[in-house]
Every structure is written in structure tokens, then in C-alpha cells.
PAZAPA-4460 file (N, C-alpha, C; in steps of 0.05 Angstrom, whole numbers, plus 32768, in hexadecimal, padded with zeros to 4 digits):
% residues 245
    n_x    n_y    n_z   ca_x   ca_y   ca_z    c_x    c_y    c_z   seq   type   mol
   7D6C   81BA   8313   7D5B   81B6   832B   7D56   8198   832F     1      M     A
   7D58   818F   8348   7D55   8173   834F   7D38   816D   8354     2      V     A
   7D2D   8158   8346   7D12   814F   834C   7D11   8140   8366     3      R     A
   7CFB   8144   8375   7CF9   8136   838F   7CF3   8119   838A     4      D     A
   7CF9   8108   839E   7CF7   80EC   839A   7CDB   80E2   8394     5      Y     A
   7CC7   80F0   839F   7CAB   80E8   839B   7CA1   80ED   837E     6      L     A
   7CA7   8105   8374   7C9E   810B   8359   7CAC   80FA   8344     7      S     A
   7CC5   80F1   834A   7CD3   80E1   8336   7CCE   80C3   8339     8      A     A
   7CC0   80BC   834F   7CBA   809F   8354   7CA4   8096   8342     9      C     A
   7CA6   807D   8337   7C92   8072   8325   7C82   805B   8332    10      R     A
   7C83   8059   834D   7C76   8044   835B   7C61   804F   836E    11      F     A
   7C4D   803F   8374   7C3A   8048   8389   7C48   804B   83A4    12      P     A
   7C3D   805C   83B5   7C4A   8060   83CF   7C36   8058   83E5    13      T     A
   7C42   8053   83FD   7C32   804E   8415   7C3D   8060   842A    14      V     A
   7C2C   8069   843C   7C36   807B   8452   7C3F   806A   8469    15      E     A
   7C57   8071   8473   7C63   8065   848B   7C69   807B   849E    16      V     A
   7C5A   807D   84B3   7C5E   8093   84C6   7C5A   80AE   84BA    17      G     A
   7C48   80AF   84A6   7C42   80C9   8499   7C55   80CF   8482    18      G     A
   7C68   80BD   847D   7C7C   80C2   8467   7C75   80B0   844F    19      V     A
   7C72   80BC   8437   7C6C   80AB   8420   7C85   809B   8418    20      P     A
   7C81   8081   8416   7C97   806E   8410   7C8F   805E   83F7    21      V     A
   7C9F   805E   83E2   7C98   804D   83CB   7C97   8030   83D2    22      P     A
   7C87   8021   83C4   7C84   8004   83C9   7C9C   7FF5   83BE    23      R     A
   7CAD   8001   83AE   7CC5   7FF5   83A4   7CDD   8007   83AC    24      V     A
   7CF0   7FFB   83BA   7D09   800A   83C0   7D20   7FF9   83B8    25      I     A
   7D37   8006   83B3   7D4F   7FF8   83AB   7D5E   7FEE   83C4    26      L     A
   7D64   7FD5   83C5   7D74   7FCA   83DB   7D91   7FD3   83D9    27      G     A
   7DA0   7FD0   83F0   7DBB   7FDA   83F0   7DD0   7FC5   83F6    28      H     A
   7DC8   7FAD   8400   7DDC   7F9B   840A   7DF2   7F93   83F6    29      L     A
   7DEB   7F8D   83DD   7E01   7F86   83CA   7E16   7F9C   83C7    30      P     A
   7E0D   7FB5   83C9   7E1F   7FCC   83C6   7E34   7FCD   83DD    31      F     A
   7E2C   7FC2   83F4   7E3F   7FC2   840B   7E4B   7FA6   8410    32      V     A
   7E49   7F95   83FB   7E58   7F7C   83FC   7E49   7F65   840A    33      G     A
   7E2F   7F66   840D   7E20   7F51   8419   7E0C   7F45   8405    34      E     A
   7E10   7F2B   83FF   7DFF   7F1E   83EC   7DEB   7F0B   83F8    35      S     A
   7DF1   7F02   8411   7DE2   7EEC   841E   7DE3   7ED3   840D    36      Y     A
   7DF9   7ED1   83FD   7DFD   7EB9   83EC   7E19   7EAD   83F0    37      Q     A
   7E26   7EB5   8406   7E40   7EA9   840C   7E57   7EBD   8408    38      G     A
   7E6E   7EB5   8413   7E85   7EC7   8414   7E90   7ECC   83F8    39      S     A
   7E8F   7EB9   83E6   7E99   7EBD   83CB   7E89   7ED3   83BC    40      E     A
   7E6F   7ED2   83BE   7E5E   7EE6   83B1   7E62   7F01   83BF    41      R     A
   7E66   7F01   83DA   7E6B   7F1A   83E8   7E84   7F27   83DE    42      N     A
   7E99   7F17   83DA   7EB2   7F23   83CF   7EAE   7F2E   83B3    43      R     A
   7E9E   7F20   83A3   7E98   7F29   8388   7E8B   7F45   8389    44      E     A
   7E76   7F47   839A   7E68   7F60   839D   7E7A   7F76   83A8    45      Y     A
   7E8A   7F70   83BC   7E9C   7F84   83C8   7EAF   7F8E   83B3    46      A     A
   7EBA   7F7D   83A2   7ECD   7F86   838D   7EBE   7F97   8379    47      A     A
   7EA7   7F8E   8371   7E98   7F9D   835C   7E90   7FB9   8365    48      R     A
   7E86   7FBB   837E   7E7B   7FD4   8387   7E8F   7FE5   8397    49      F     A
   7EA8   7FDC   8398   7EBD   7FED   83A2   7EC4   8002   838D    50      S     A
   7EBA   7FFE   8375   7EBD   8012   8360   7EA2   8021   835E    51      R     A
   7EA3   803A   8367   7E8A   8049   836A   7E7B   804C   8350    52      V     A
   7E88   804C   833A   7E7A   804E   8320   7E68   8037   831B    53      E     A
   7E6F   801F   8325   7E5D   8008   8322   7E43   800B   8332    54      N     A
   7E46   8017   8349   7E2E   801C   835A   7E1D   8031   834D    55      T     A
   7E29   8046   8343   7E1A   805C   8336   7E0B   8051   831E    56      V     A
   7E18   803F   830F   7E0B   8035   82F7   7DF0   8027   82FE    57      R     A
   7DF1   8017   8314   7DD8   8009   831C   7DC4   801D   8326    58      V     A
   7DCD   8030   8336   7DBB   8044   8342   7DAD   8055   832C    59      M     A
   7DBD   805D   8318   7DB2   806D   8302   7D9D   805D   82F3    60      R     A
   7DA2   8044   82EF   7D8F   8033   82E1   7D75   8031   82F0    61      R     A
   7D77   802E   830B   7D5F   802C   831C   7D4F   8046   831A    62      A     A
   7D5D   805D   831C   7D4F   8077   831C   7D44   807D   8300    63      V     A
   7D55   807C   82EC   7D4D   8086   82D2   7D3A   8073   82C3    64      E     A
   7D3F   8059   82C5   7D2F   8045   82B5   7D17   803C   82C4    65      D     A
   7D18   803C   82DF   7D02   8030   82EE   7CF4   8043   8301    66      Y     A
   7CFF   805A   8306   7CF2   806D   8318   7CF4   8064   8335    67      G     A
   7D09   8055   833D   7D0E   804E   8359   7D1E   8065   8365    68      V     A
   7D13   8072   8379   7D20   808A   8384   7D24   8088   83A2    69      T     A
   7D1E   8071   83AE   7D24   806D   83CB   7D36   8054   83CD    70      V     A
   7D4C   8057   83DB   7D5F   8041   83DF   7D60   8039   83FC    71      F     A
   7D62   801F   8401   7D6A   8016   841C   7D87   801E   8420    72      A     A
   7D8F   8020   8439   7DAB   8028   843F   7DB2   801E   845A    73      A     A
   7DCB   8023   8462   7DD4   801C   847C   7DE5   8033   8487    74      A     A
   7DE2   8038   84A1   7DF4   804A   84AD   7E10   803D   84AE    75      A     A
   7E24   804D   84B2   7E3F   8041   84B3   7E51   8051   84C5    76      H     A
   7E67   8045   84CC   7E7B   8052   84DE   7E96   8054   84CF    77      L     A
   7E94   805B   84B5   7EAC   805F   84A6   7EB5   8048   8494    78      G     A
   7EA5   8032   8493   7EAD   801C   8482   7EAD   8025   8464    79      E     A
   7EBE   8018   8455   7EC3   8022   8439   7EAB   801F   8427    80      V     A
   7E9F   8007   8425   7E89   8003   8412   7E71   8014   8419    81      L     A
   7E68   8017   8432   7E52   8029   8437   7E58   8046   8430    82      P     A
   7E71   804F   8434   7E78   806A   842D   7E76   806E   840E    83      R     A
   7E7F   805A   8400   7E7D   805B   83E2   7E60   805A   83D9    84      L     A
   7E4F   804C   83E7   7E33   804A   83E1   7E27   8066   83E2    85      F     A
   7E2C   8075   83F8   7E21   8090   83FA   7E2D   80A3   83E6    86      Y     A
   7E46   809F   83E0   7E53   80B0   83CB   7E45   80AA   83B0    87      R     A
   7E3E   8091   83AB   7E30   808A   8392   7E14   8097   8391    88      A     A
   7E07   8099   83A8   7DED   80A7   83A8   7DF1   80C4   83A0    89      I     A
   7E05   80D1   83AB   7E0A   80ED   83A4   7E0F   80F0   8386    90      E     A
   7E1F   80DE   837A   7E25   80E0   835E   7E0C   80DA   834D    91      E     A
   7DFB   80C8   8356   7DE3   80C1   8348   7DCF   80D8   8347    92      T     A
   7DCC   80E6   835E   7DBB   80FD   835F   7DC5   8113   834C    93      V     A
   7DDF   8117   834C   7DEB   812B   833A   7DE6   8123   831C    94      E     A
   7DE9   810A   8316   7DE7   8101   82FA   7DCA   8100   82F0    95      A     A
   7DB7   80FA   8302   7D9C   80F6   82F9   7D8A   810F   82FE    96      T     A
   7D92   8120   8311   7D81   8136   8318   7D69   812E   8328    97      G     A
   7D6B   8117   8335   7D55   810C   8344   7D5E   8108   8361    98      V     A
   7D4E   8112   8374   7D54   810E   8390   7D50   80F0   8397    99      E     A
   7D62   80E5   83A7   7D60   80CA   83B1   7D5C   80CC   83CF   100      I     A
   7D48   80BD   83D8   7D43   80BB   83F5   7D4D   80A0   83FF   101      A     A
   7D55   809E   8418   7D5F   8085   8423   7D50   807D   843C   102      V     A
   7D4F   8062   8440   7D44   8057   8458   7D5B   8047   8465   103      I     A
   7D6A   8054   8477   7D81   8046   8483   7D79   8034   849A   104      P     A
   7D88   801E   849C   7D85   800C   84B3   7D9B   8013   84C7   105      C     A
   7D93   8018   84E0   7DA6   801F   84F5   7DA9   8008   8508   106      L     A
   7DC1   8000   850D   7DC7   7FEC   8522   7DC4   7FF9   853D   107      R     A
   7DB8   7FEB   8550   7DB6   7FF5   856C   7DD0   7FEC   857A   108      I     A
   7DE2   7FFD   8581   7DFB   7FF5   858E   7DF6   7FF0   85AC   109      P     A
   7DF2   7FD6   85B2   7DEC   7FCF   85CE   7E06   7FC8   85DD   110      L     A
   7E07   7FCF   85F6   7E1E   7FC8   8607   7E14   7FBF   8622   111      K     A
   7E25   7FAE   862E   7E1F   7FA2   8648   7E38   7FA4   8658   112      L     A
   7E36   7FB1   866F   7E4E   7FB5   8680   7E65   7FC2   8671   113      D     A
   7E5E   7FD4   8660   7E72   7FE4   8651   7E7C   7FD6   8638   114      G     A
   7E74   7FBD   8632   7E7E   7FAE   861B   7E67   7FAA   8607   115      E     A
   7E6E   7FAA   85ED   7E59   7FA5   85D9   7E4D   7F89   85DD   116      P     A
   7E33   7F87   85D8   7E25   7F6D   85D9   7E31   7F5B   85C4   117      V     A
   7E37   7F42   85CC   7E43   7F2F   85B9   7E2D   7F23   85A8   118      D     A
   7E31   7F24   858D   7E1D   7F1A   857B   7E16   7EFD   857F   119      D     A
   7E2A   7EEC   8584   7E24   7ECF   8587   7E15   7ECA   85A1   120      Y     A
   7E1C   7ED8   85B6   7E0D   7ED5   85CF   7DF0   7EDF   85CB   121      R     A
   7DED   7EF4   85BB   7DD3   7EFE   85B5   7DC2   7EE9   85A7   122      R     A
   7DCE   7EDC   8592   7DBF   7EC8   8584   7DBA   7EAF   8595   123      W     A
   7DCD   7EA9   85A7   7DC8   7E93   85B9   7DB1   7E99   85CD   124      L     A
   7DAF   7EB2   85D4   7D98   7EBB   85E5   7D7E   7EB7   85D6   125      T     A
   7D7D   7EBF   85BC   7D65   7EB9   85AC   7D5E   7E9C   85AD   126      Y     A
   7D73   7E8B   85A9   7D6F   7E6E   85A8   7D63   7E64   85C2   127      Y     A
   7D6F   7E6C   85D8   7D66   7E63   85F2   7D48   7E6A   85F7   128      E     A
   7D40   7E82   85EF   7D25   7E8A   85F2   7D12   7E7A   85E0   129      I     A
   7D1A   7E77   85C7   7D09   7E6A   85B3   7D07   7E4C   85B7   130      E     A
   7D1B   7E3F   85C2   7D1A   7E22   85C5   7D05   7E19   85DA   131      R     A
   7CFD   7E2C   85EB   7CE8   7E25   85FE   7CCC   7E27   85F1   132      S     A
   7CCB   7E31   85D9   7CB2   7E35   85CB   7CAD   7E22   85B4   133      L     A
   7CC1   7E12   85AD   7CBE   7E02   8595   7CCF   7DE9   8597   134      T     A
   7CCF   7DD8   8583   7CDF   7DC0   8583   7CFC   7DC7   8580   135      D     A
   7D0C   7DBF   8594   7D28   7DC9   8595   7D39   7DBE   857E   136      E     A
   7D34   7DA5   8576   7D44   7D99   8561   7D40   7DA9   8547   137      K     A
   7D26   7DAF   8541   7D20   7DBE   8529   7D2C   7DDA   852A   138      A     A
   7D2A   7DE6   8542   7D35   7E01   8545   7D53   7E01   8541   139      L     A
   7D61   7DED   854C   7D7E   7DEB   854A   7D86   7DE9   852C   140      R     A
   7D77   7DD8   851D   7D7D   7DD5   8501   7D78   7DEF   84F2   141      E     A
   7D63   7DFD   84FA   7D5D   7E17   84EC   7D74   7E2B   84F1   142      K     A
   7D7D   7E2D   850A   7D93   7E40   8510   7DAC   7E38   8501   143      Y     A
   7DB4   7E1F   8502   7DCD   7E17   84F6   7DCD   7E18   84D8   144      L     A
   7DB6   7E13   84CB   7DB5   7E11   84AE   7DA7   7E28   84A0   145      N     A
   7D9F   7E3C   84AF   7D92   7E53   84A3   7DA4   7E5F   848E   146      D     A
   7D9B   7E62   8475   7DAD   7E6C   8460   7DB7   7E89   8464   147      P     A
   7DA8   7E99   8472   7DB1   7EB4   8478   7DC6   7EB4   848D   148      I     A
   7DC1   7EA6   84A3   7DD5   7EA5   84B9   7DEF   7E98   84AF   149      L     A
   7DED   7E84   849D   7E05   7E77   8494   7E17   7E89   8483   150      Q     A
   7E0C   7EA0   847B   7E1D   7EB3   846C   7E31   7EC0   847E   151      C     A
   7E2E   7EBD   8498   7E42   7EC8   84AB   7E59   7EB4   84AC   152      R     A
   7E71   7EBF   84AA   7E89   7EAE   84A9   7E8A   7E9C   84C2   153      E     A
   7E8C   7E82   84BC   7E8E   7E6E   84D2   7E76   7E6A   84E3   154      G     A
   7E5E   7E73   84D9   7E46   7E72   84E9   7E41   7E57   84F6   155      W     A
   7E3F   7E42   84E5   7E37   7E28   84EF   7E4A   7E1E   8505   156      K     A
   7E63   7E21   8500   7E77   7E17   8514   7E75   7E27   852E   157      R     A
   7E74   7E42   852B   7E74   7E53   8543   7E5B   7E50   8553   158      R     A
   7E44   7E4E   8545   7E2B   7E4B   8555   7E29   7E2F   8561   159      F     A
   7E33   7E1B   8553   7E33   7E00   855F   7E44   7E00   8578   160      S     A
   7E5B   7E0E   8578   7E6B   7E10   8590   7E5C   7E1E   85A6   161      E     A
   7E4E   7E33   859F   7E3E   7E42   85B3   7E29   7E30   85C0   162      A     A
   7E1C   7E1F   85AF   7E08   7E0D   85BA   7E14   7DF8   85CC   163      L     A
   7E2D   7DF1   85C8   7E3A   7DDD   85D8   7E44   7DE9   85F3   164      R     A
   7E3F   7E02   85F7   7E46   7E0E   8610   7E5E   7E20   8610   165      G     A
   7E6A   7E25   85F8   7E81   7E37   85F7   7E79   7E54   85FE   166      C     A
   7E60   7E5B   85FA   7E55   7E75   8601   7E3C   7E71   8612   167      L     A
   7E35   7E85   8621   7E1D   7E84   8631   7E0A   7E9A   8627   168      K     A
   7DF0   7E94   8627   7DDD   7EA9   861F   7DDC   7EBE   8635   169      P     A
   7DD3   7ED6   862D   7DCF   7EEB   8640   7DB8   7EE4   8653   170      Y     A
   7DBB   7EEA   866C   7DA5   7EE5   867F   7D96   7EFF   8685   171      R     A
   7D7D   7EFB   868C   7D6B   7F12   8690   7D76   7F25   86A5   172      V     A
   7D82   7F1A   86BA   7D8C   7F2B   86D0   7DA2   7F3E   86C6   173      E     A
   7DB4   7F32   86B6   7DCA   7F42   86AC   7DC1   7F58   8698   174      A     A
   7DAB   7F52   8689   7DA2   7F64   8675   7D94   7F7C   8680   175      L     A
   7D90   7F7D   869A   7D84   7F95   86A6   7D97   7FAD   86A4   176      R     A
   7DB1   7FA7   86A0   7DC4   7FBD   869D   7DCB   7FC2   8680   177      S     A
   7DBC   7FB6   866E   7DC0   7FBB   8651   7DBC   7FD8   864A   178      L     A
   7DCD   7FE3   8639   7DCC   7FFF   8631   7DD0   8002   8613   179      Q     A
   7DC6   8019   8608   7DCC   8020   85ED   7DE3   8034   85ED   180      V     A
   7DF6   8030   85DC   7E0D   8042   85DA   7E05   8059   85C7   181      D     A
   7DFA   806E   85D2   7DEF   8084   85C2   7E05   8094   85B4   182      Y     A
   7E1D   8092   85BE   7E33   809F   85AF   7E38   8092   8594   183      R     A
   7E38   8077   8594   7E3B   8069   857B   7E23   806D   8569   184      V     A
   7E0B   806C   8575   7DF2   8070   8565   7DF2   808B   8558   185      L     A
   7DFC   809F   8566   7DFD   80BA   855B   7E10   80BB   8543   186      D     A
   7E26   80AC   8545   7E38   80AB   852E   7E2B   809E   8516   187      E     A
   7E1B   808A   851A   7E0C   807D   8505   7DF9   8092   84F8   188      E     A
   7DEB   80A1   8509   7DD8   80B5   84FF   7DE7   80CA   84EE   189      V     A
   7DFE   80D3   84F7   7E0D   80E7   84E9   7E14   80DD   84CD   190      K     A
   7E18   80C3   84CA   7E21   80B8   84B0   7E0B   80B9   849B   191      S     A
   7DF1   80BC   84A3   7DDB   80BD   8490   7DD1   80D9   848C   192      I     A
   7DD9   80EC   849C   7DD0   8107   8499   7DD9   8113   847F   193      E     A
   7DC7   8121   8472   7DCD   812D   8458   7DC6   811B   8441   194      G     A
   7DBC   8102   8446   7DB6   80F0   8430   7D98   80EB   842E   195      F     A
   7D88   80FD   8439   7D6B   80FD   8436   7D5E   80E3   8440   196      N     A
   7D63   80DC   845A   7D54   80C5   8465   7D37   80CD   8469   197      P     A
   7D24   80BB   8463   7D08   80C1   8467   7CFC   80B2   847E   198      I     A
   7D09   809C   8486   7D03   808E   849F   7D1B   807D   84A5   199      L     A
   7D1C   8072   84BD   7D33   8060   84C4   7D28   8046   84CE   200      V     A
   7D37   8031   84CA   7D30   8016   84D4   7D45   800E   84E8   201      E     A
   7D3C   8002   84FE   7D4F   7FF7   8512   7D54   7FDA   850B   202      L     A
   7D6C   7FD1   8511   7D75   7FB6   850A   7D6B   7FA0   851C   203      G     A
   7D78   7F89   8519   7D6E   7F71   8527   7D71   7F72   8545   204      S     A
   7D7F   7F86   8550   7D80   7F89   856D   7D65   7F8D   8579   205      E     A
   7D52   7F96   8568   7D36   7F99   8572   7D2B   7F7F   857C   206      T     A
   7D31   7F69   856E   7D28   7F4F   8577   7D33   7F48   8593   207      D     A
   7D4D   7F4E   8596   7D5A   7F48   85B0   7D4D   7F57   85C7   208      F     A
   7D49   7F71   85C3   7D3D   7F82   85D8   7D21   7F79   85DE   209      L     A
   7D12   7F71   85CA   7CF6   7F68   85CF   7CF6   7F4D   85DD   210      A     A
   7D07   7F3A   85D5   7D07   7F20   85E1   7D10   7F20   85FE   211      M     A
   7D23   7F31   8605   7D2D   7F31   8620   7D1E   7F45   8632   212      V     A
   7D08   7F50   8628   7CF8   7F61   8639   7D02   7F7D   863D   213      G     A
   7D13   7F87   862B   7D1D   7FA2   862D   7D0F   7FB4   8619   214      R     A
   7CF5   7FB3   8618   7CE6   7FC5   8607   7CE9   7FE2   860F   215      L     A
   7CF0   7FE6   8629   7CF5   8001   8632   7D0D   800D   8623   216      D     A
   7D22   7FFD   861F   7D3A   8007   8611   7D34   800B   85F3   217      L     A
   7D24   7FF9   85E8   7D1C   7FFC   85CC   7D0C   8015   85C8   218      L     A
   7CF9   801A   85D9   7CE9   8032   85D8   7CFA   804B   85DB   219      S     A
   7D0D   804A   85EE   7D1F   8061   85F2   7D2F   8067   85D9   220      E     A
   7D39   8052   85CC   7D49   8055   85B4   7D38   8062   859D   221      T     A
   7D20   8058   859A   7D0E   8063   8585   7D09   8080   858A   222      V     A
   7D03   8088   85A3   7CFE   80A4   85AA   7D16   80B5   85A6   223      E     A
   7D2E   80AA   85AC   7D46   80B9   85A8   7D4A   80BF   858B   224      W     A
   7D46   80AB   857A   7D49   80AF   855D   7D34   80C2   8552   225      L     A
   7D1C   80C0   855B   7D07   80D3   8552   7D0F   80F0   8558   226      R     A
   7D19   80F3   8570   7D22   810E   8578   7D3A   8117   8569   227      G     A
   7D4C   8105   8563   7D65   810C   8555   7D61   8112   8538   228      R     A
   7D4F   8102   852B   7D4C   8104   850E   7D31   8110   8505   229      L     A
   7D1D   8110   8517   7D02   8119   8510   7CF7   8109   84F9   230      D     A
   7CFB   80EE   84FA   7CF2   80DC   84E6   7CE3   80C4   84F3   231      L     A
   7CD1   80B7   84E4   7CC6   809E   84EE   7CDC   8089   84F1   232      P     A
   7CD8   8077   8505   7CEA   8061   850A   7CDA   8047   8508   233      V     A
   7CE4   8035   84F7   7CD7   801B   84F4   7CE9   8005   84FF   234      V     A
   7CDE   7FEF   8507   7CEE   7FDA   8514   7CF1   7FC2   8501   235      L     A
   7D0A   7FB9   84FE   7D0F   7FA0   84F0   7D0B   7F88   8502   236      G     A
   7CFC   7F74   84F8   7CF6   7F5D   8508   7D00   7F44   84F9   237      V     A
   7D10   7F33   8507   7D1B   7F1B   84FA   7D11   7F02   8508   238      H     A
   7D04   7F05   851F   7CFA   7EEE   852E   7CDC   7EF4   8535   239      H     A
   7CCC   7EF9   8521   7CB1   7F03   8525   7CA0   7EF1   8537   240      A     A
   7CA3   7ED7   8534   7C92   7EC5   8543   7C97   7EC7   8561   241      G     A
   7CAF   7ECF   8568   7CB6   7ED2   8585   7CB4   7EEE   858E   242      T     A
   7CBC   7F01   857D   7CBD   7F1D   8585   7CA2   7F2B   8587   243      T     A
   7C92   7F27   8572   7C79   7F37   8570   7C65   7F2F   8586   244      I     A
   7C61   7F15   858C   7C4D   7F10   85A1   7C55   7F1D   85BC   245      P     A
***
């Protein structure tokens, strides 16, 4: 018989939307090849965790030795490492007899005029909005040298080119026709079904929708997910100083 995640958890919990969530959860990014420490470390993690037994070993240690029973996760559209991550969860549950709950992050698949929103134009739009609120030189340095953003291949070169005019930020008028691709979002949701999600988090697209005044679309997405999953939805915020006010 499998023990439920709450009874096996050894940490205090806090309620989020009526759901008990432990104050300590296991992160997932190294398991899917993201270190935020550069491409060399990413390759190291990708090689290590492409062997599912290595992932299971870490997960079992977390569950059996420390009582960590809730894991962060990501939805996926068939990518290898995320699929192996979920397979490792299944094997860990079988090996430990403990239920694992997940808190998956879902990307909001935005499209404009039938095409996916370009990430660099999205970041350039953030920059254009924020430079009117603060010292532009300091902001530019922050964008170009941010250690997390620099983990993206060619970030500094590509964003410098965008700032020189190679790309244009999205304009408010054009963004009136912004849409969520619910077909893609539904595929993301299908990838987490059966893995005991207890709530879901939306990704950094929430900042974009808030900054450009499309809270209607953000609200619509949250309500769609609540109806689809019957779970609380929380919002990830990466530009709090601009987004929250």
C-alpha cells in the first residue's frame, strides 16, 4: 500500500488555495539539464540524468532519508529529459511505497497573428517598459549581465543586437490580438496527468501579460486551467517591481 504524500512528509506545511504544501520541495531543473551555471554544467547534468537510475537514486534519498514528498516539475511536449524525470518518479514511488506529489510549471503558449511570441522581442518589450521607470544604463547592465539570463546560449550578443534595433518590441496596439494557444496548453496538461499534481504554476509569460495590460488573457488562462484540472493556479513572477504594482 502506498503512503500518501502528506503522511510521509517530515516538514511543516502551508495551505495554498486550500491545498497543504510542504515548506520544502525538491527542485527539478538539474534533472532536465538546467543548472543556471552555464552550458558546460548543463551538459554534465543532461548526461548524468539521461540515465534514469541516477535520477531515481536522488529521488529515493530525498523521500527515504529526508521525507521530501513533493517535487517541482515541468510540463513537456515529448522532450527526452522531462519524460525520463516522470519515469523516475514512477520508479521511485514503486521502490519507496510513498506517493509523490508534483507542482508543475506550465508555459503559457502565446501567439500573435498565428505565430508564437518571440522570446527576445518579449524581453525587449520588458526592457522598453522598465527603462521608463528607472536608470536606463543600470537597467541595460542588469539585463546584459544577469547570471540567469546569461545561461541562455548567446544571450549577451543576441540581446545587445536587439537593443541596437535588430528587433522591435511588441507594441500595445498589436498585442490586442494576442492569444493563448489552448491546443498546445492542453498538450502540456496531458503530460502531467496521472502524476498527482497538487497545484500548478504559470511561467514567466505572466509578467508579459501583466506588463502589456492583458490581464484579461491571464485571467482567462487561469480560469481555463482551473476548469481543466480542478486545482489551484499560482503565478510565477520574475519582474515583481514592475508587474505587481
